[in-house]
C-alpha positions as a Markdown table, in Angstrom:
| # | Residue | x | y | z |
|---|---|---|---|---|
| 1 | Unk | 84.1 | 90.2 | 78.0 |
| 2 | Unk | 83.9 | 87.1 | 75.2 |
| 3 | Unk | 82.2 | 84.0 | 76.7 |
| 4 | Unk | 84.9 | 81.4 | 76.0 |
| 5 | Unk | 83.9 | 78.2 | 73.9 |
| 6 | Unk | 83.9 | 75.1 | 76.2 |
| 7 | Unk | 86.4 | 73.6 | 73.4 |
| 8 | Unk | 88.5 | 77.1 | 73.9 |
| 9 | Unk | 92.3 | 77.0 | 74.8 |
| 10 | Unk | 91.3 | 79.1 | 77.9 |
| 11 | Unk | 88.6 | 76.7 | 79.2 |
| 12 | Unk | 91.2 | 73.7 | 78.7 |
| 13 | Unk | 94.1 | 75.4 | 80.5 |
| 14 | Unk | 92.9 | 77.8 | 82.8 |
| 15 | Unk | 93.0 | 77.6 | 86.3 |
| 16 | Unk | 91.8 | 79.6 | 89.5 |
| 17 | Unk | 93.0 | 82.6 | 89.1 |
| 18 | Unk | 94.1 | 83.1 | 86.0 |
| 19 | Unk | 91.5 | 82.5 | 83.3 |
| 20 | Unk | 89.8 | 84.9 | 80.9 |
| 21 | Unk | 88.6 | 87.6 | 83.4 |
| 22 | Unk | 92.6 | 88.0 | 84.4 |
| 23 | Unk | 95.3 | 87.5 | 81.6 |
| 24 | Unk | 98.5 | 88.7 | 82.8 |
| 25 | Unk | 101.4 | 89.9 | 81.1 |
| 26 | Unk | 105.0 | 88.7 | 81.7 |
| 27 | Unk | 108.3 | 88.3 | 80.0 |
| 28 | Unk | 109.6 | 84.8 | 79.9 |
| 29 | Unk | 112.3 | 82.5 | 77.9 |
| 30 | Unk | 112.8 | 79.1 | 77.2 |
| 31 | Unk | 116.3 | 77.2 | 77.6 |
| 32 | Unk | 118.4 | 78.9 | 74.8 |
| 33 | Unk | 115.9 | 81.4 | 73.2 |
| 34 | Unk | 115.3 | 85.3 | 73.6 |
| 35 | Unk | 113.1 | 86.9 | 76.3 |
| 36 | Unk | 109.1 | 87.1 | 74.8 |
| 37 | Unk | 106.4 | 89.2 | 75.9 |
| 38 | Unk | 103.8 | 86.7 | 77.0 |
| 39 | Unk | 100.3 | 86.5 | 78.4 |
| 40 | Unk | 99.5 | 83.8 | 81.1 |
| 41 | Unk | 96.4 | 81.5 | 81.0 |
| 42 | Unk | 96.1 | 79.3 | 83.8 |
| 43 | Unk | 100.1 | 77.4 | 84.6 |
| 44 | Unk | 101.0 | 78.3 | 80.9 |
| 45 | Unk | 102.1 | 81.1 | 78.8 |
| 46 | Unk | 101.7 | 82.1 | 75.5 |
| 47 | Unk | 103.8 | 84.7 | 73.2 |
| 48 | Unk | 101.6 | 87.7 | 72.1 |
| 49 | Unk | 103.1 | 87.4 | 69.1 |
| 50 | Unk | 101.5 | 83.5 | 68.5 |
| 51 | Unk | 98.1 | 85.2 | 69.3 |
| 52 | Unk | 98.1 | 88.6 | 67.3 |
| 53 | Unk | 97.8 | 88.7 | 63.5 |
| 54 | Unk | 101.3 | 89.4 | 61.9 |
| 55 | Unk | 99.1 | 92.5 | 59.8 |
| 56 | Unk | 98.0 | 94.0 | 62.5 |
| 57 | Unk | 98.8 | 97.0 | 63.9 |
| 58 | Unk | 99.4 | 95.2 | 67.5 |
| 59 | Unk | 101.8 | 93.0 | 66.2 |
| 60 | Unk | 104.8 | 95.5 | 66.6 |
| 61 | Unk | 104.0 | 96.1 | 69.8 |
| 62 | Unk | 104.0 | 92.8 | 71.0 |
| 63 | Unk | 106.7 | 91.4 | 69.0 |
| 64 | Unk | 109.0 | 92.2 | 71.8 |
| 65 | Unk | 111.2 | 91.1 | 74.8 |
| 66 | Unk | 108.9 | 92.9 | 77.3 |
| 67 | Unk | 106.4 | 95.3 | 77.8 |
| 68 | Unk | 108.4 | 98.3 | 76.9 |
| 69 | Unk | 107.3 | 99.5 | 73.9 |
| 70 | Unk | 103.3 | 98.5 | 74.5 |
| 71 | Unk | 103.3 | 100.9 | 77.4 |
| 72 | Unk | 104.2 | 103.6 | 74.9 |
| 73 | Unk | 100.7 | 102.9 | 73.5 |
| 74 | Unk | 97.8 | 104.3 | 75.0 |
| 75 | Unk | 94.2 | 103.8 | 76.8 |
| 76 | Unk | 92.4 | 102.5 | 73.6 |
| 77 | Unk | 95.5 | 100.4 | 72.3 |
| 78 | Unk | 95.9 | 98.6 | 75.5 |
| 79 | Unk | 92.2 | 97.8 | 75.7 |
| 80 | Unk | 91.7 | 96.7 | 72.0 |
| 81 | Unk | 94.5 | 94.3 | 72.5 |
| 82 | Unk | 93.1 | 93.0 | 75.7 |
| 83 | Unk | 89.8 | 92.3 | 73.7 |
| 84 | Unk | 91.4 | 90.7 | 71.0 |
| 85 | Unk | 93.5 | 88.3 | 73.1 |
| 86 | Unk | 90.1 | 87.1 | 75.1 |
| 87 | Unk | 88.7 | 86.5 | 71.3 |
| 88 | Unk | 91.1 | 84.5 | 70.3 |
| 89 | Unk | 92.1 | 82.3 | 73.5 |
| 90 | Unk | 88.0 | 82.1 | 73.6 |
| 91 | Unk | 87.4 | 80.5 | 70.6 |
| 92 | Unk | 87.5 | 76.7 | 69.9 |
| 93 | Unk | 88.7 | 77.4 | 66.4 |
| 94 | Unk | 92.2 | 78.3 | 67.3 |
| 95 | Unk | 92.6 | 76.2 | 70.5 |
| 96 | Unk | 94.9 | 73.4 | 68.8 |
| 97 | Unk | 97.2 | 76.0 | 67.4 |
| 98 | Unk | 97.4 | 77.9 | 70.5 |
| 99 | Unk | 98.1 | 74.9 | 72.6 |
| 100 | Unk | 101.0 | 73.9 | 70.5 |
| 101 | Unk | 102.9 | 77.3 | 71.0 |
| 102 | Unk | 101.9 | 77.2 | 74.5 |
| 103 | Unk | 104.6 | 76.9 | 77.2 |
| 104 | Unk | 104.3 | 75.4 | 80.9 |
| 105 | Unk | 105.4 | 78.0 | 83.0 |
| 106 | Unk | 107.7 | 74.8 | 85.0 |
| 107 | Unk | 109.7 | 75.1 | 81.9 |
| 108 | Unk | 110.3 | 78.7 | 81.3 |
| 109 | Unk | 112.2 | 81.3 | 83.1 |
| 110 | Unk | 110.4 | 84.4 | 84.2 |
| 111 | Unk | 111.8 | 88.2 | 83.7 |
| 112 | Unk | 111.1 | 91.7 | 84.5 |
| 113 | Unk | 108.3 | 92.3 | 83.1 |
| 114 | Unk | 109.3 | 95.8 | 82.0 |
| 115 | Unk | 112.3 | 98.4 | 82.1 |
| 116 | Unk | 112.0 | 100.7 | 85.1 |
| 117 | Unk | 112.2 | 104.6 | 84.0 |
| 118 | Unk | 111.6 | 106.3 | 87.1 |
| 119 | Unk | 110.3 | 104.8 | 90.6 |
| 120 | Unk | 108.3 | 106.7 | 93.4 |
| 121 | Unk | 107.3 | 105.0 | 97.0 |
| 122 | Unk | 104.8 | 106.8 | 98.6 |
| 123 | Unk | 103.7 | 106.1 | 102.4 |
| 124 | Unk | 99.8 | 106.2 | 101.5 |
| 125 | Unk | 98.2 | 104.1 | 104.4 |
| 126 | Unk | 97.2 | 105.8 | 107.4 |
| 127 | Unk | 97.5 | 102.8 | 109.6 |
| 128 | Unk | 100.8 | 102.3 | 108.8 |
| 129 | Unk | 101.7 | 105.6 | 109.0 |
| 130 | Unk | 100.1 | 106.0 | 112.5 |
| 131 | Unk | 101.6 | 102.7 | 113.5 |
| 132 | Unk | 105.7 | 103.5 | 112.1 |
| 133 | Unk | 104.7 | 106.9 | 114.7 |
| 134 | Unk | 103.8 | 105.7 | 117.6 |
| 135 | Unk | 106.9 | 103.3 | 117.0 |
| 136 | Unk | 109.3 | 106.0 | 116.2 |
| 137 | Unk | 107.8 | 108.9 | 118.0 |
| 138 | Unk | 105.4 | 107.9 | 120.8 |
| 139 | Unk | 106.1 | 111.4 | 122.5 |
| 140 | Unk | 104.4 | 113.4 | 119.1 |
| 141 | Unk | 101.1 | 112.5 | 117.2 |
| 142 | Unk | 101.8 | 109.8 | 115.1 |
| 143 | Unk | 100.9 | 111.6 | 111.8 |
| 144 | Unk | 103.2 | 114.4 | 110.6 |
| 145 | Unk | 101.2 | 117.6 | 109.8 |
| 146 | Unk | 101.3 | 117.2 | 105.9 |
| 147 | Unk | 100.1 | 113.3 | 106.1 |
| 148 | Unk | 96.4 | 114.5 | 105.1 |
| 149 | Unk | 97.1 | 117.3 | 102.8 |
| 150 | Unk | 99.4 | 115.1 | 100.1 |
| 151 | Unk | 100.8 | 112.0 | 99.3 |
| 152 | Unk | 103.8 | 111.6 | 100.9 |
| 153 | Unk | 106.4 | 110.0 | 99.0 |
| 154 | Unk | 110.2 | 109.8 | 98.0 |
| 155 | Unk | 112.1 | 109.4 | 94.5 |
| 156 | Unk | 113.6 | 105.9 | 94.8 |
| 157 | Unk | 116.2 | 104.0 | 92.8 |
| 158 | Unk | 115.0 | 102.5 | 89.5 |
| 159 | Unk | 118.0 | 99.9 | 89.5 |
| 160 | Unk | 117.6 | 97.7 | 91.9 |
| 161 | Unk | 114.1 | 96.6 | 91.1 |
| 162 | Unk | 114.1 | 93.1 | 90.4 |
| 163 | Unk | 111.6 | 90.4 | 89.9 |
| 164 | Unk | 110.4 | 87.8 | 92.2 |
| 165 | Unk | 112.7 | 84.9 | 92.6 |
| 166 | Unk | 115.7 | 87.4 | 92.9 |
| 167 | Unk | 117.9 | 86.5 | 96.2 |
| 168 | Unk | 118.1 | 89.8 | 98.3 |
| 169 | Unk | 121.5 | 90.1 | 99.8 |
| 170 | Unk | 121.2 | 91.6 | 103.4 |
| 171 | Unk | 122.5 | 95.4 | 103.3 |
| 172 | Unk | 125.3 | 96.8 | 105.5 |
| 173 | Unk | 125.7 | 100.4 | 106.2 |
| 174 | Unk | 125.6 | 102.8 | 109.4 |
| 175 | Unk | 123.6 | 101.5 | 112.3 |
| 176 | Unk | 122.6 | 103.6 | 115.4 |
| 177 | Unk | 123.8 | 102.2 | 118.8 |
| 178 | Unk | 123.1 | 103.2 | 122.4 |
| 179 | Unk | 126.1 | 105.8 | 122.9 |
| 180 | Unk | 125.3 | 107.6 | 120.1 |
| 181 | Unk | 127.9 | 106.7 | 117.9 |
| 182 | Unk | 127.2 | 104.7 | 114.8 |
| 183 | Unk | 128.6 | 101.3 | 114.0 |
| 184 | Unk | 129.1 | 100.1 | 110.6 |
| 185 | Unk | 127.8 | 96.2 | 109.6 |
| 186 | Unk | 124.8 | 94.0 | 108.5 |
| 187 | Unk | 121.2 | 95.3 | 108.9 |
| 188 | Unk | 120.1 | 93.9 | 112.2 |
| 189 | Unk | 116.8 | 95.2 | 111.5 |
| 190 | Unk | 115.5 | 94.2 | 108.2 |
| 191 | Unk | 112.1 | 94.2 | 106.9 |
| 192 | Unk | 109.6 | 94.1 | 104.2 |
| 193 | Unk | 106.6 | 96.6 | 103.5 |
| 194 | Unk | 104.0 | 94.4 | 101.3 |
| 195 | Unk | 102.8 | 96.9 | 98.6 |
| 196 | Unk | 100.7 | 97.5 | 95.7 |
| 197 | Unk | 102.6 | 98.9 | 92.5 |
| 198 | Unk | 101.3 | 100.8 | 89.4 |
| 199 | Unk | 103.1 | 100.4 | 85.8 |
| 200 | Unk | 102.8 | 103.4 | 84.1 |
| 201 | Unk | 102.3 | 104.1 | 80.2 |
| 202 | Unk | 101.0 | 106.5 | 77.6 |
| 203 | Unk | 104.0 | 109.3 | 78.2 |
| 204 | Unk | 103.4 | 112.9 | 79.3 |
| 205 | Unk | 106.5 | 114.7 | 78.8 |
| 206 | Unk | 106.8 | 117.4 | 80.9 |
| 207 | Unk | 103.3 | 117.8 | 81.5 |
| 208 | Unk | 100.7 | 116.7 | 84.4 |
| 209 | Unk | 98.2 | 114.1 | 84.9 |
| 210 | Unk | 95.1 | 115.4 | 86.4 |
| 211 | Unk | 92.9 | 112.9 | 88.4 |
| 212 | Unk | 90.3 | 112.1 | 85.5 |
| 213 | Unk | 93.1 | 111.2 | 83.3 |
| 214 | Unk | 94.6 | 108.3 | 85.5 |
| 215 | Unk | 92.7 | 105.7 | 83.8 |
| 216 | Unk | 94.8 | 106.5 | 80.5 |
| 217 | Unk | 98.2 | 106.1 | 82.2 |
| 218 | Unk | 98.1 | 103.3 | 84.8 |
| 219 | Unk | 98.7 | 99.7 | 82.7 |
| 220 | Unk | 98.7 | 97.8 | 85.4 |
| 221 | Unk | 99.3 | 96.4 | 89.2 |
| 222 | Unk | 101.4 | 94.5 | 90.6 |
| 223 | Unk | 102.7 | 93.0 | 93.8 |
| 224 | Unk | 105.4 | 95.0 | 95.7 |
| 225 | Unk | 107.7 | 94.1 | 98.4 |
| 226 | Unk | 110.0 | 97.7 | 99.1 |
| 227 | Unk | 112.4 | 95.7 | 101.4 |
| 228 | Unk | 113.7 | 97.9 | 104.3 |
| 229 | Unk | 116.8 | 98.1 | 106.7 |
| 230 | Unk | 115.0 | 99.8 | 109.5 |
| 231 | Unk | 118.5 | 100.3 | 111.6 |
| 232 | Unk | 119.9 | 102.1 | 108.6 |
| 233 | Unk | 116.9 | 103.7 | 107.5 |
| 234 | Unk | 116.5 | 105.2 | 110.9 |
| 235 | Unk | 119.9 | 106.8 | 111.7 |
| 236 | Unk | 120.0 | 108.6 | 107.6 |
| 237 | Unk | 116.5 | 109.6 | 107.3 |
| 238 | Unk | 116.7 | 112.8 | 108.9 |
| 239 | Unk | 116.4 | 115.2 | 107.1 |
| 240 | Unk | 116.4 | 114.2 | 103.6 |
| 241 | Unk | 114.1 | 110.8 | 104.2 |
| 242 | Unk | 115.1 | 107.2 | 103.2 |
| 243 | Unk | 118.4 | 106.3 | 101.0 |
| 244 | Unk | 120.6 | 103.4 | 101.5 |
| 245 | Unk | 117.8 | 101.6 | 103.7 |
| 246 | Unk | 115.2 | 101.4 | 100.4 |
| 247 | Unk | 117.6 | 101.8 | 97.8 |
| 248 | Unk | 119.3 | 98.2 | 98.1 |
| 249 | Unk | 116.0 | 95.8 | 96.8 |
| 250 | Unk | 112.9 | 96.4 | 95.6 |
| 251 | Unk | 110.9 | 92.8 | 94.6 |
| 252 | Unk | 107.6 | 92.8 | 92.4 |
| 253 | Unk | 105.7 | 90.1 | 90.4 |
| 254 | Unk | 107.0 | 89.2 | 87.2 |
| 255 | Unk | 103.5 | 89.2 | 86.1 |
| 256 | Unk | 101.5 | 92.5 | 85.5 |
| 257 | Unk | 97.7 | 92.7 | 85.9 |
| 258 | Unk | 96.0 | 94.8 | 83.5 |
| 259 | Unk | 94.1 | 97.7 | 85.2 |
| 260 | Unk | 90.9 | 96.6 | 82.8 |
| 261 | Unk | 90.7 | 93.0 | 84.9 |
| 262 | Unk | 90.3 | 95.2 | 88.2 |
| 263 | Unk | 87.2 | 97.5 | 87.7 |
| 264 | Unk | 84.7 | 95.0 | 89.5 |
| 265 | Unk | 86.8 | 95.6 | 92.5 |
| 266 | Unk | 87.0 | 99.4 | 92.4 |
| 267 | Unk | 85.6 | 100.8 | 95.8 |
| 268 | Unk | 85.9 | 104.2 | 97.3 |
| 269 | Unk | 88.9 | 105.2 | 99.4 |
| 270 | Unk | 88.5 | 106.2 | 103.3 |
| 271 | Unk | 86.5 | 108.7 | 104.1 |
| 272 | Unk | 88.5 | 111.9 | 104.1 |
| 273 | Unk | 88.5 | 114.0 | 107.1 |
| 274 | Unk | 90.7 | 116.8 | 105.9 |
| 275 | Unk | 90.1 | 119.4 | 102.9 |
| 276 | Unk | 92.3 | 118.7 | 99.7 |
| 277 | Unk | 93.8 | 121.0 | 97.3 |
| 278 | Unk | 91.8 | 120.9 | 93.6 |
| 279 | Unk | 94.2 | 118.9 | 92.0 |
| 280 | Unk | 93.9 | 116.1 | 94.7 |
| 281 | Unk | 89.9 | 116.0 | 95.5 |
| 282 | Unk | 88.7 | 113.0 | 94.4 |
| 283 | Unk | 85.1 | 113.3 | 95.1 |
| 284 | Unk | 83.6 | 113.4 | 92.1 |
| 285 | Unk | 86.0 | 111.0 | 90.6 |
| 286 | Unk | 86.0 | 107.5 | 89.8 |
| 287 | Unk | 86.8 | 105.3 | 92.6 |
| 288 | Unk | 90.4 | 104.4 | 92.2 |
| 289 | Unk | 90.6 | 102.2 | 95.6 |
| 290 | Unk | 90.4 | 98.5 | 95.1 |
| 291 | Unk | 89.2 | 95.8 | 97.1 |
| 292 | Unk | 92.2 | 93.4 | 97.0 |
| 293 | Unk | 93.5 | 91.4 | 100.2 |
| 294 | Unk | 97.3 | 90.3 | 100.5 |
| 295 | Unk | 98.7 | 87.8 | 102.4 |
| 296 | Unk | 102.2 | 88.0 | 104.0 |
| 297 | Unk | 103.8 | 84.7 | 104.0 |
| 298 | Unk | 107.0 | 84.0 | 105.7 |
| 299 | Unk | 108.8 | 80.4 | 105.0 |
| 300 | Unk | 105.5 | 79.0 | 104.7 |
| 301 | Unk | 103.2 | 80.6 | 107.4 |
| 302 | Unk | 100.6 | 83.2 | 106.8 |
| 303 | Unk | 101.8 | 86.0 | 109.4 |
| 304 | Unk | 99.1 | 89.1 | 107.7 |
| 305 | Unk | 96.7 | 89.5 | 105.6 |
| 306 | Unk | 96.6 | 93.1 | 104.8 |
| 307 | Unk | 93.7 | 94.6 | 102.8 |
| 308 | Unk | 94.5 | 97.4 | 100.4 |
| 309 | Unk | 91.2 | 99.2 | 100.3 |
| 310 | Unk | 92.3 | 100.2 | 103.9 |
| 311 | Unk | 94.7 | 102.7 | 101.7 |
| 312 | Unk | 94.1 | 106.4 | 102.4 |
| 313 | Unk | 95.5 | 108.1 | 99.1 |
| 314 | Unk | 94.7 | 106.0 | 95.9 |
| 315 | Unk | 96.9 | 105.8 | 92.8 |
| 316 | Unk | 95.5 | 108.1 | 90.7 |
| 317 | Unk | 96.4 | 110.9 | 93.6 |
| 318 | Unk | 99.6 | 109.9 | 94.1 |
| 319 | Unk | 99.6 | 110.2 | 90.0 |
| 320 | Unk | 98.3 | 113.1 | 90.1 |
| 321 | Unk | 100.8 | 114.7 | 93.1 |
| 322 | Unk | 104.1 | 113.1 | 91.4 |
| 323 | Unk | 103.4 | 115.6 | 88.1 |
| 324 | Unk | 101.8 | 118.6 | 89.6 |
| 325 | Unk | 105.1 | 120.1 | 89.3 |
| 326 | Unk | 105.4 | 119.4 | 85.6 |
| 327 | Unk | 107.9 | 116.3 | 85.8 |
| 328 | Unk | 105.6 | 114.4 | 83.4 |
| 329 | Unk | 105.6 | 110.6 | 82.8 |
| 330 | Unk | 107.7 | 108.4 | 80.7 |
| 331 | Unk | 106.6 | 104.8 | 79.7 |
| 332 | Unk | 107.6 | 102.2 | 82.3 |
| 333 | Unk | 107.6 | 104.9 | 85.5 |
| 334 | Unk | 106.7 | 103.1 | 88.6 |
| 335 | Unk | 105.1 | 103.8 | 92.1 |
| 336 | Unk | 104.0 | 102.0 | 94.8 |
| 337 | Unk | 101.5 | 102.6 | 97.2 |
| 338 | Unk | 103.0 | 102.5 | 100.6 |
| 339 | Unk | 102.8 | 99.8 | 103.2 |
| 340 | Unk | 99.4 | 97.8 | 103.1 |
| 341 | Unk | 98.0 | 97.9 | 106.8 |
| 342 | Unk | 94.5 | 97.6 | 108.0 |
| 343 | Unk | 93.2 | 98.4 | 111.9 |
| 344 | Unk | 93.9 | 94.7 | 113.0 |
| 345 | Unk | 97.2 | 93.3 | 114.2 |
| 346 | Unk | 96.8 | 90.4 | 111.9 |
| 347 | Unk | 96.4 | 93.5 | 109.1 |
| 348 | Unk | 100.0 | 94.7 | 109.6 |
| 349 | Unk | 101.8 | 94.9 | 106.1 |
| 350 | Unk | 105.6 | 95.2 | 107.4 |
| 351 | Unk | 107.3 | 93.3 | 110.2 |
| 352 | Unk | 108.1 | 96.4 | 112.3 |
| 353 | Unk | 104.6 | 97.0 | 112.4 |
| 354 | Unk | 104.0 | 93.1 | 113.6 |
| 355 | Unk | 106.2 | 93.1 | 116.5 |
| 356 | Unk | 105.8 | 96.7 | 117.3 |
| 357 | Unk | 109.2 | 97.7 | 116.8 |
| 358 | Unk | 111.2 | 93.9 | 118.6 |
| 359 | Unk | 108.9 | 94.7 | 121.7 |
| 360 | Unk | 106.3 | 92.1 | 120.4 |
| 361 | Unk | 108.1 | 88.6 | 118.7 |
| 362 | Unk | 105.7 | 86.7 | 116.9 |
| 363 | Unk | 106.2 | 82.6 | 117.4 |
| 364 | Unk | 106.1 | 80.9 | 114.1 |
| 365 | Unk | 104.7 | 77.4 | 113.2 |
| 366 | Unk | 108.5 | 75.7 | 113.4 |
| 367 | Unk | 108.6 | 77.1 | 117.1 |
| 368 | Unk | 111.2 | 79.7 | 116.3 |
| 369 | Unk | 110.8 | 83.6 | 118.0 |
| 370 | Unk | 110.9 | 86.0 | 115.1 |
| 371 | Unk | 111.0 | 90.0 | 114.9 |
| 372 | Unk | 113.0 | 90.7 | 111.8 |
| 373 | Unk | 114.5 | 89.3 | 109.0 |
| 374 | Unk | 117.3 | 86.3 | 109.1 |
| 375 | Unk | 119.5 | 85.0 | 106.5 |
| 376 | Unk | 118.1 | 82.2 | 104.9 |
| 377 | Unk | 113.8 | 83.4 | 105.8 |
| 378 | Unk | 111.8 | 83.6 | 102.3 |
| 379 | Unk | 108.9 | 86.3 | 102.1 |
| 380 | Unk | 106.1 | 85.7 | 99.4 |
| 381 | Unk | 103.3 | 88.3 | 98.7 |
| 382 | Unk | 100.0 | 86.9 | 97.7 |
| 383 | Unk | 96.7 | 88.7 | 96.6 |
| 384 | Unk | 93.4 | 88.1 | 95.7 |
| 385 | Unk | 90.3 | 90.1 | 94.0 |
| 386 | Unk | 87.2 | 89.2 | 92.3 |
| 387 | Unk | 86.7 | 89.4 | 88.7 |
| 388 | Unk | 83.0 | 91.0 | 87.1 |
| 389 | Unk | 82.5 | 87.6 | 86.2 |
| 390 | Unk | 82.7 | 86.0 | 90.0 |
| 391 | Unk | 85.9 | 84.2 | 89.1 |
| 392 | Unk | 89.1 | 85.1 | 91.2 |
| 393 | Unk | 91.8 | 87.2 | 90.0 |
| 394 | Unk | 95.0 | 85.8 | 91.9 |
| 395 | Unk | 97.8 | 88.4 | 91.5 |
| 396 | Unk | 101.4 | 86.8 | 90.4 |
| 397 | Unk | 103.4 | 85.9 | 93.9 |
| 398 | Unk | 106.0 | 87.9 | 94.9 |
| 399 | Unk | 109.3 | 86.3 | 96.4 |
| 400 | Unk | 112.8 | 87.0 | 97.6 |
| 401 | Unk | 114.7 | 85.0 | 100.1 |
| 402 | Unk | 117.4 | 86.7 | 102.4 |
| 403 | Unk | 121.0 | 85.8 | 101.8 |
| 404 | Unk | 124.6 | 87.4 | 103.3 |
| 405 | Unk | 126.2 | 89.3 | 101.4 |
| 406 | Unk | 129.2 | 88.1 | 100.3 |
| 407 | Unk | 132.5 | 89.5 | 101.8 |
| 408 | Unk | 135.8 | 89.7 | 100.6 |
C-alpha cells in the first residue's frame, strides 16, 4: 500500500476509519445531478471518474452510477483499481485537483451501491441458531440435524433490499393466537438481525464456485439488517421456511468495504466438530472468518456487541454451497451470513435473543422497558476492524426507523 504524502488529499481529509487503508465504494448524487460511483475518504466522497484517467481501460468500469459494471470484472481488475486509487489519493501533486471535485457527505444523497441480482440469507452462527432453537423448540435439541453439515439458508427477495436511512414500514400478516386461529394485522414482534453481507461479482454462469475461488468473486462486505417479523414468521415458516416475515425489508449500508481492505483481520473460523463434505471442507483453505466487532444501537443506546468471528460457517463455504448445484452466480448477487451472536448475553445480534422471546425485557436509558420494535424506534448497526497498518476500519453505518404501515 502506498504511503500517503503529508500534503496528499487523503492526509488532509481522512478521518478515523476512513483513510487510505479502507476506501469503501458507494453511489452518490448532489442536488440536480445524476448518481455517480464514488469512493469515501473521511467525510468526503470523490467520483471515481474524477480519479481514473479517461484513457485507462478502467475508466468505462467506473464512469457509472454504481458498482454494477465494475462487478462484472475480475479480482485482478478490482485490485488494480484499488491500487490506482490509493496511489492518486496519496500523491501531493493531485491533492488540490481532487479537493476541488470532492463533495462533503453532508451535501450529497447516498443510494443503493449496486443493483441486487439474487439474494440468499444464511443461518451461519451457531450461538444464534442454538438460542433460537431453545426459544422456539425448548423440548428438542437446539440445532436441527442438518445444521453442522451445511450452511442453512433461504433464497430471499432482492427487490426489498434498501439502503441505510430508508424508513421500514411495519409489515402486516397472519399472526398466531392462543386459540390456534390466526389473526391478521401488524406484526407485534418486529425484530432485527445484525448480519454481514457479501457482494459478489465476476460472473460464473451455470457453474460452481469452489472454496479456493471465493477470493475471486467476493467483491466486498457491507453491514446488513435483515428485519424480521417473528410472529408472522413463526406462523408461516413450517414447512418451507421464511416468506412474508422476512421479505418486507432488508437494509444494507450504502458503503461497500473492499475485501482487500480486510486482509489483516482474516481469522480462522470456530473449530469444526463435525466432518464436512469435500466441497465444504476448508481445513486447508485460507481463513475466511473476520475479526470484526458490531454494535447494535437502539435509539442511541448500544444494546449489543456481536463478534463476527464467532460465526461458524464462513462466506467461502456459503458461496460454495449456494453454487454447488450448478446455479452459478451473477454480478450483483448478494448473500448475508446470518444473525451474529456470541456466547454472552450482550453479544446477541437479535432482539428475540436479547429479550429471550419477550420473557426478559431490556431497560433502555430513557427508562422504557423494551422487547420488540415499536413505531418510531431507530436501529443502527456499526462495526469496526483494524487494518494492516494499524488504523481503524469503520464500516458504513446501517440505519432504519420503524414507521406505521399507511392504511387506506
